[in-house]
C-alpha positions, 0 to 999 in steps of 0.5 A, a space after each residue: 842326492 843333496 849338496 850344500 848350496 854353493 852360495 852358503 845360505 840358510 833355509 827358512 828353518 835356520 838350517 844350511 840350505 841344500 840343493 839337488 845334484 843338478 843345481 849343484 853342478 850348475 853352480 860349480 860351472 858358474 863358479 868356474 866361469 866367473 873365477 879368474 885364473 890366479 884368484 884362488 890361492 891354493 888352485 892358481 890355475 882354476 878359472 876360465 879367463 872369462 873376465 879378462 875377455 870382456 874388455 876385448 873388442 867384440 869380434 869373431 876372433 875374440 869370441 872364438 878364443 873365449 869359446 876355446 878357453 871356456 871349453 878347455 876350463 870346463 873339460 879340465 875341471 868338470 870333465 868327470 862330472 859332465 860331458 861338454 856338448 857345446 859352448 856358445 858365446 853371444 854379445 848382447 848390447 852391454 852383456 855377454 851371454 854364455 850358454 853351456 850345453 852338457 850331459 851329466 855323467 851320472 845319469 846322462 841327462 842333458 842340461 842347458 845353463 845360460 849365464 849373463 855377464 854385464 860388460 863394462 
């Protein structure tokens, strides 16, 4: 199954770029993580709150809160497409690393996606 690439672009033949279903779901997860609630006009509750947390101090309470927020958002918005196995948050110097381990609902393949967000 092919889907239109979420960052709309064109291939070398001038056609709309397509990606496979696994990469499409990964792009959807990335979009959810890096969208702030209230950012989308027609879906004000869509998003994860990740950007609000990057300005908080780096401690276990903040990491736990962020992990809870991300798990809730992923379950709410992606729950029909994936089974969420684990969310890990690591602060690495000036970066925030989020690792999402999930199982695709349609074929039961486990996937691991890591996203890096520079902190201000």
